[in-house]
C-alpha positions as CSV (number, residue, x, y, z in Angstrom):
1,M,89.8,109.2,134.3
2,A,88.6,108.0,130.3
3,D,88.7,104.0,129.8
4,A,91.4,102.0,127.9
5,A,90.0,102.5,124.4
6,S,89.6,106.5,124.5
7,R,93.3,106.9,125.8
8,L,94.3,104.2,122.9
9,R,92.5,106.1,120.4
10,S,93.3,109.8,121.4
11,L,97.4,108.8,121.5
12,A,97.5,106.9,118.0
13,E,95.5,109.9,116.4
14,Q,98.0,111.9,118.3
15,M,100.9,110.7,117.2
16,L,99.3,109.9,113.9
17,G,98.4,113.1,112.7
18,A,95.0,111.7,110.9
19,P,91.6,110.2,112.2
20,L,91.9,106.3,112.8
21,P,89.4,104.9,110.8
22,V,88.8,102.3,112.6
23,R,87.2,101.5,116.5
24,I,89.6,100.2,119.1
25,R,88.2,97.5,122.0
26,A,90.2,97.2,124.7
27,W,90.7,94.4,127.6
28,D,88.6,96.7,129.8
29,G,85.6,96.2,127.2
30,S,85.8,99.6,126.3
31,L,85.4,100.8,122.7
32,A,86.1,104.0,121.0
33,G,85.7,104.9,117.7
34,P,83.0,105.1,115.1
35,P,80.3,102.5,115.1
36,D,80.0,101.2,111.8
37,A,84.2,101.0,111.4
38,P,86.0,97.2,111.9
39,A,87.4,97.1,115.7
40,L,91.6,96.8,116.5
41,V,91.4,94.5,119.5
42,V,93.9,95.1,122.3
43,R,93.4,92.1,123.9
44,N,96.5,92.7,126.9
45,R,98.4,95.6,127.6
46,R,101.5,93.0,126.6
47,A,100.4,94.6,122.9
48,L,101.3,97.8,123.7
49,R,104.4,96.7,125.4
50,R,105.1,94.9,121.6
51,I,104.4,98.2,120.1
52,L,106.2,100.9,122.3
53,F,109.1,98.4,122.5
54,K,109.1,98.0,118.8
55,P,107.5,101.3,117.0
56,G,106.4,100.6,113.2
57,E,105.1,97.7,111.4
58,L,106.8,95.1,113.4
59,G,105.8,95.7,116.8
60,L,102.0,95.6,115.1
61,V,102.9,92.1,113.3
62,R,104.4,91.1,116.7
63,A,101.4,91.8,118.9
64,W,99.0,90.1,115.9
65,V,100.6,86.8,115.8
66,S,101.1,86.4,119.6
67,G,97.4,87.1,119.9
68,D,97.6,90.0,121.8
69,L,96.1,92.0,119.0
70,E,92.9,91.0,117.4
71,I,90.8,92.6,114.2
72,E,86.9,91.9,114.7
73,G,84.9,92.6,111.8
74,D,86.4,92.1,107.6
75,L,90.0,91.9,108.0
76,Y,90.8,93.2,104.3
77,A,88.5,96.0,105.0
78,T,90.7,97.1,108.6
79,L,93.9,96.4,106.4
80,D,92.7,98.5,103.5
81,A,91.6,101.1,106.4
82,L,95.1,100.8,108.4
83,A,97.5,100.6,105.1
84,G,97.4,104.2,104.8
85,L,98.2,105.4,108.5
86,V,100.8,102.6,108.9
87,W,102.2,101.1,105.9
88,E,101.7,104.0,103.2
89,R,102.7,106.9,105.0
90,G,105.7,108.3,102.1
91,E,108.3,110.5,102.8
92,D,106.1,113.2,103.8
93,A,104.2,111.2,107.4
94,R,104.7,112.6,110.5
95,G,107.4,111.0,112.5
96,L,108.0,110.2,115.7
97,G,110.3,112.3,116.8
98,E,107.8,115.8,115.2
99,A,104.8,114.1,117.1
100,L,107.1,114.1,120.5
101,R,107.6,117.6,120.4
102,D,103.4,118.7,120.9
103,P,103.5,118.3,124.4
104,A,99.9,117.0,124.3
105,V,101.4,113.9,122.5
106,R,104.2,113.9,125.1
107,A,102.1,113.9,127.5
108,A,99.6,111.1,126.2
109,A,103.1,108.7,125.3
110,R,103.3,109.1,129.0
111,D,99.9,108.2,130.2
112,L,100.4,105.1,127.3
113,L,103.8,103.6,129.6
114,K,102.0,103.6,132.2
115,L,98.7,102.2,131.1
116,A,101.2,99.8,129.2
117,G,102.4,98.3,132.6
118,P,106.2,96.8,133.6
119,P,108.5,98.1,130.9
120,I,109.8,94.7,129.7
121,P,109.8,93.8,126.4
122,P,108.1,90.8,125.7
123,A,110.1,88.0,123.6
124,P,109.3,88.2,120.0
125,P,106.6,85.3,118.8
126,R,108.6,82.0,118.5
127,E,107.8,82.1,114.4
128,E,109.8,85.3,113.9
129,V,113.3,84.1,112.4
130,R,115.9,84.8,114.7
131,R,119.2,85.4,113.1
132,P,122.8,87.2,113.1
133,R,124.0,89.4,110.7
134,R,125.2,86.9,107.5
135,R,126.1,87.2,103.9
136,L,122.6,86.9,102.2
137,H,122.2,84.1,99.7
138,T,124.5,81.9,100.1
139,R,123.7,78.1,99.0
140,R,123.1,77.7,102.7
141,T,122.0,81.1,103.9
142,D,118.8,79.9,100.8
143,R,118.7,76.3,102.2
144,R,117.4,77.9,105.4
145,A,115.1,80.5,103.9
146,I,113.5,78.1,102.2
147,S,113.0,75.2,104.5
148,H,111.9,78.6,106.8
149,H,108.7,78.9,104.3
150,Y,108.0,75.9,102.6
151,D,109.0,73.0,105.2
152,V,105.6,74.5,107.5
153,G,104.1,71.1,106.3
154,N,102.6,69.7,103.4
155,D,98.9,69.0,105.1
156,F,99.4,72.5,105.8
157,Y,99.7,73.8,102.6
158,E,96.6,71.2,101.3
159,I,94.7,73.1,103.4
160,V,95.6,76.6,101.7
161,L,96.1,75.5,98.4
162,G,93.9,73.0,97.8
163,P,94.6,70.1,95.3
164,S,96.7,71.7,92.9
165,M,99.4,72.2,95.1
166,V,100.5,75.5,93.1
167,Y,102.2,78.4,95.1
168,S,101.9,80.8,92.6
169,C,99.0,82.6,91.1
170,A,96.2,80.9,88.8
171,Y,95.1,82.8,85.5
172,W,91.6,83.2,85.8
173,E,88.5,83.3,83.8
174,D,85.0,84.4,85.5
175,G,83.8,81.8,87.7
176,G,86.6,79.0,87.3
177,T,87.7,77.5,90.2
178,L,91.1,77.8,91.9
179,E,91.5,74.3,90.2
180,T,90.7,74.9,87.1
181,A,92.5,78.7,87.1
182,Q,95.7,76.7,88.3
183,R,95.6,74.2,85.2
184,D,95.3,77.2,82.9
185,K,98.3,78.6,84.5
186,L,100.4,75.8,83.6
187,E,99.3,75.4,80.6
188,L,99.7,78.9,79.5
189,V,103.5,78.2,80.8
190,C,103.4,75.4,78.7
191,A,102.2,77.3,75.3
192,K,104.5,80.1,76.1
193,L,107.4,77.4,75.9
194,G,105.9,75.9,73.1
195,L,106.7,72.5,75.1
196,R,106.4,69.4,72.5
197,E,106.8,65.7,72.8
198,G,110.5,64.4,73.2
199,Q,111.8,68.2,74.7
200,R,113.8,67.9,78.1
201,L,112.3,70.8,80.4
202,L,114.0,72.6,83.9
203,D,111.7,73.4,86.3
204,V,113.4,76.0,89.0
205,G,111.6,75.2,92.2
206,C,109.2,73.1,91.0
207,G,107.3,73.2,94.6
208,W,105.1,70.3,95.1
209,G,105.9,68.9,91.4
210,S,102.2,70.3,89.4
211,M,104.2,72.3,87.0
212,A,106.7,69.0,86.1
213,I,103.9,66.2,86.2
214,H,101.3,68.7,84.0
215,A,104.0,69.5,81.2
216,A,105.2,65.9,81.2
217,R,101.5,64.0,81.2
218,E,100.1,66.7,78.9
219,H,102.9,67.1,76.9
220,G,105.1,64.4,76.7
221,V,108.5,65.8,77.6
222,S,111.1,64.6,80.4
223,V,111.6,67.1,83.1
224,V,114.2,67.9,85.9
225,G,112.6,69.5,88.7
226,V,114.7,71.5,91.3
227,T,113.6,72.2,94.6
228,L,115.6,73.2,98.5
229,S,112.8,71.9,100.2
230,Q,112.8,68.7,101.2
231,E,109.5,68.1,102.3
232,Q,108.1,69.2,99.2
233,A,110.4,67.1,97.4
234,A,109.1,64.1,99.0
235,Y,105.6,65.0,98.0
236,A,106.7,65.7,94.5
237,R,108.3,62.6,94.2
238,K,104.8,60.8,95.7
239,R,103.0,62.5,92.9
240,V,105.1,61.6,90.5
241,A,105.1,58.2,91.3
242,D,101.2,57.8,91.4
243,E,101.1,59.5,88.0
244,G,103.2,56.8,87.0
245,L,105.4,59.7,85.0
246,T,108.8,58.6,87.2
247,D,110.2,57.0,83.4
248,R,109.6,61.1,82.5
249,V,110.1,63.3,85.8
250,E,113.0,63.8,88.2
251,I,112.8,65.3,91.6
252,R,116.0,67.1,92.8
253,V,116.5,68.2,96.5
254,Q,119.4,70.8,94.5
255,D,120.3,74.3,94.0
256,Y,119.6,76.0,90.7
257,R,123.4,77.1,91.0
258,D,123.9,73.3,91.1
259,V,122.3,72.1,88.1
260,T,124.9,70.9,85.2
261,N,123.1,68.7,83.1
262,G,122.0,70.6,80.6
263,P,121.8,71.7,78.1
264,F,117.0,72.2,78.4
265,D,115.1,72.9,75.8
266,A,113.4,74.8,78.0
267,I,113.1,76.3,81.5
268,S,110.4,77.4,84.1
269,S,110.5,79.4,86.7
270,I,107.6,80.2,88.4
271,G,107.5,82.0,92.0
272,M,111.1,80.9,92.6
273,A,113.2,84.5,91.2
274,E,111.5,86.4,94.5
275,H,114.4,84.2,96.5
276,V,117.4,84.8,94.2
277,G,118.1,88.6,95.9
278,A,119.5,91.5,93.5
279,E,123.1,91.0,93.9
280,R,122.6,87.3,92.3
281,Y,120.2,88.0,89.6
282,L,122.7,88.3,87.1
283,E,124.4,85.2,88.2
284,Y,120.8,83.7,88.4
285,A,120.1,84.8,84.5
286,R,123.4,83.5,83.3
287,Q,123.5,80.3,85.0
288,L,119.8,79.7,83.5
289,Y,121.0,80.9,80.3
290,G,123.9,78.5,80.5
291,L,121.5,75.7,80.9
292,L,119.9,76.0,78.0
293,K,119.9,75.3,74.0
294,P,120.4,77.6,71.7
295,G,116.9,78.8,70.5
296,G,115.7,77.3,74.4
297,R,113.1,79.3,76.2
298,L,112.7,80.6,79.7
299,L,109.8,81.8,81.3
300,N,110.3,83.5,84.0
301,H,107.2,84.5,86.3
302,Q,107.8,86.8,89.7
303,I,106.8,89.2,91.5
304,G,107.7,92.5,91.0
305,R,107.2,96.0,93.2
306,R,106.5,99.4,91.9
307,P,110.1,101.3,91.1
308,Q,111.0,104.0,93.7
309,R,113.2,107.7,93.1
310,D,116.1,106.3,95.0
311,E,116.5,102.5,94.5
312,S,119.1,102.7,97.1
313,A,116.8,103.3,99.8
314,Y,114.7,100.3,99.1
315,E,114.3,97.8,102.5
316,V,112.8,94.3,102.1
317,D,109.4,95.1,104.4
318,Q,110.0,93.6,108.3
319,F,107.2,91.4,108.2
320,I,107.8,89.4,104.9
321,D,111.5,89.0,106.5
322,A,110.8,88.1,110.0
323,Y,108.2,85.8,109.2
324,V,107.4,84.4,105.8
325,F,109.9,84.8,103.2
326,P,112.8,85.6,104.8
327,D,115.9,87.2,102.6
328,G,113.0,88.0,99.6
329,E,113.8,90.7,97.6
330,L,111.1,92.4,95.1
331,A,112.5,93.9,92.1
332,P,111.0,96.0,89.7
333,I,109.8,94.5,86.2
334,G,112.2,96.7,84.3
335,T,115.4,95.8,86.6
336,T,114.0,92.2,85.9
337,V,114.3,92.3,82.1
338,T,117.7,94.2,82.3
339,Q,119.3,91.4,84.0
340,L,117.6,89.1,81.6
341,E,118.8,90.9,78.7
342,R,122.2,91.5,80.2
343,A,122.5,87.7,80.3
344,G,122.0,87.4,77.0
345,F,118.5,86.6,76.9
346,E,116.3,88.4,74.3
347,V,113.4,89.2,76.0
348,R,110.0,88.6,73.5
349,D,107.3,89.3,76.1
350,V,106.0,90.8,79.5
351,E,102.3,90.0,80.8
352,S,101.1,91.0,83.9
353,L,98.8,88.7,86.0
354,R,98.4,91.3,89.2
355,E,94.5,91.3,89.2
356,H,94.9,87.3,88.6
357,Y,97.0,87.0,92.0
358,N,94.6,89.0,94.3
359,R,91.8,86.6,93.3
360,T,94.2,83.6,94.0
361,L,95.3,85.0,97.8
362,R,91.7,86.0,98.2
363,R,90.6,81.9,97.5
364,W,93.8,81.2,99.5
365,V,92.8,82.5,102.4
366,T,89.0,81.3,102.4
367,N,90.5,77.8,102.4
368,L,92.8,78.8,105.1
369,E,89.7,80.2,107.2
370,G,87.3,77.2,106.5
371,D,89.9,74.7,108.1
372,W,91.1,77.3,110.4
373,D,91.3,74.8,113.6
374,R,93.1,71.8,111.7
375,A,95.5,74.3,110.4
376,V,96.1,75.6,113.9
377,R,96.5,72.0,115.0
378,L,99.0,71.4,111.9
379,T,101.2,74.6,112.6
380,S,100.7,76.5,115.7
381,P,98.6,79.3,116.1
382,G,100.9,82.2,115.9
383,R,102.0,80.3,112.2
384,A,98.5,80.1,110.9
385,R,97.9,84.1,112.1
386,V,101.1,85.0,110.3
387,W,99.9,83.2,107.0
388,R,96.2,85.0,107.2
389,L,98.0,88.1,107.8
390,Y,100.5,87.7,104.6
391,M,98.0,86.7,102.2
392,A,95.3,88.8,102.8
393,A,97.3,91.7,102.9
394,S,99.3,91.0,99.7
395,A,95.7,90.8,98.1
396,L,95.3,94.0,98.7
397,A,99.0,95.1,98.0
398,F,98.0,93.5,94.2
399,E,94.8,94.8,94.2
400,H,95.9,98.7,94.6
401,N,99.2,97.9,92.6
402,R,101.1,98.3,95.0
403,I,102.9,95.0,94.1
404,G,102.4,93.1,90.9
405,V,103.8,89.8,88.7
406,N,104.9,89.7,85.5
407,Q,105.3,86.3,83.5
408,V,108.4,87.5,81.1
409,L,109.3,85.1,77.9
410,A,112.8,85.0,77.2
411,V,114.8,83.1,74.4
412,R,118.6,82.1,73.8
413,T,118.1,83.6,70.6
414,P,120.9,81.8,68.4
415,E,123.7,83.8,66.4
416,S,121.4,83.8,63.3
417,G,118.2,85.4,64.7
418,A,116.0,82.9,64.2
419,S,114.0,82.7,67.7
420,G,111.9,80.0,66.7
421,L,109.0,81.9,68.1
422,P,105.5,82.7,66.0
423,L,105.1,86.5,64.6
424,R,102.0,87.0,66.5
425,T,103.1,84.9,70.2
426,R,99.8,86.1,71.8
427,T,97.9,83.5,70.2
428,W,98.3,81.1,73.4
429,N,96.1,83.7,74.9
430,T,93.3,82.6,73.0
């Protein structure tokens, strides 16, 4: 009888209809596949049961988060090799039903069932979000979703993000550090908003307070920062106090829909709009429009996806929804611009920072891996594995243009038509 690795590899190739670009290392010590390829380590039979009972991405992710499945070798190279077979098969992919019409595949499937052990589905890892079906993006469900992602622990995020504590795409120059690149991103936002001393800024989804502190300290503005995360707010308030900026910066635990003390001269929304949801996006845009003075500016910094031929077929990524950003949704940049314009904004500039996010994510992964044992102690082995996989896979997605990130500068242009922007707006990049 063939060893476990050879049997697993044969089945995978028959099911996928293509050669497997990685080696398989099985729990019995056997190894099969190209000698120079990275290895997918199947540590126990439970990994097979996870995949059998939840075929596709979610089963693989459950096996990874639980530690039943490992990657031996270059994480990025392995994910890149697997992406074309598992995550990007497209409409012409060979489905499970079609594959099982082949007698050889049926025989291999029966063999795999025997190999997997008792036909009892393993419980999902405790890091997986468990919830009944419900209406999305109410104030209550948004609070829960934000808490799942951001209330992991400030100490954990200090490991990943470094001293800047900015959880969004940095703005890189060759040879720069993560801290200088994040500072440059914050300054880029301030420049696009045209912040001047004495103005009022609303920072929607203020995180750990980095944008609010930078704008108040460097540009003399008064800032209201809002977040739904209790842990973020506590951390941000302490930073504000340590900087001596309590007279200029107010951090609130508040839904953006409940902000009423406008008008503001400018609004920054950096990495927050992904949580809004498609059905709420126009409401989001109208709310921010109503909070701005005539002539006020909005800088919306948001991850976007490629458009689909049939937009009604869009589905949220199972891994991201179950483990990372519950209820998060991505929209094409064209949809975002259209919704902002429907709300009344004049969109004046769109800048893609896609390549900048790939580099940022790789630095975050390096930070996490460099202090792995402490990160595990602060959270859990499963949670640390979730973040490592999500950030590495996201880095590749940005690198290969499967997703992007864009800064959209929009103005509440008054009836006179005077936008208040210079004729050459891109002077902020010089």
